[in-house]
C-alpha positions in Angstrom: -14.7 -29.8 16.1 -15.8 -30.9 13.0 -14.1 -27.7 11.5 -11.2 -29.1 12.1 -11.3 -32.8 10.6 -12.5 -31.2 7.3 -9.5 -28.8 7.6 -7.5 -32.7 8.7 -8.3 -33.8 5.9 -8.1 -31.0 3.1 -4.6 -30.5 4.0 -3.3 -33.9 4.3 -5.4 -34.4 0.8 -3.6 -31.5 -1.2 0.4 -33.0 0.1 0.0 -36.5 0.1 0.3 -37.5 3.1 -3.0 -40.5 4.3 -3.3 -43.3 5.6 -6.6 -45.6 4.0 -7.5 -46.0 6.6 -7.9 -42.6 8.0 -8.8 -41.0 4.7 -11.7 -44.6 5.1 -12.9 -43.5 9.0 -12.9 -39.6 7.7 -14.8 -39.8 5.1 -17.8 -42.1 6.4 -18.9 -39.5 8.9 -17.8 -36.1 7.0 -19.9 -33.3 5.8 -19.3 -33.2 1.8 -21.8 -29.6 1.6 -18.4 -27.1 3.2 -15.5 -29.4 1.8 -15.1 -27.5 -1.3 -15.5 -24.2 0.7 -12.8 -25.6 3.3 -10.7 -26.7 0.2 -10.2 -23.3 -1.6 -10.5 -21.6 2.1 -7.4 -23.5 2.3 -5.8 -23.0 -0.9 -6.2 -19.1 -1.2 -4.6 -19.3 2.5 -1.2 -21.0 1.2 -1.4 -19.2 -2.2 -2.4 -16.2 0.1 0.8 -17.0 3.0 3.2 -17.9 -0.9 2.6 -15.0 -2.3 3.7 -12.8 0.7 6.6 -14.5 1.4 7.5 -13.9 -1.8 6.8 -10.3 -1.4 8.8 -9.6 1.5 12.0 -11.1 0.0 11.4 -10.1 -3.4 10.7 -6.0 -1.7 13.3 -6.8 0.8 15.9 -7.2 -2.1 15.0 -4.2 -4.4 16.9 -1.8 -2.5 19.9 -4.1 -2.4 19.7 -4.8 -6.7 19.7 -0.6 -7.0 15.9 -0.5 -8.2 
């Protein structure tokens, strides 16, 4: 359950959609040792997802362009 809380904190921080009261309540009882690892993991996952979508689109249009 704590991992999901960390994921919610990191994702809302990435996208900037967070209320101040919720922010303060979550940071009152969060494990700050795991927070950077979760942030790096989620940043990697988001980057890999973007790369994957771009790769799929570029690969699909490569035959149309004649390359």
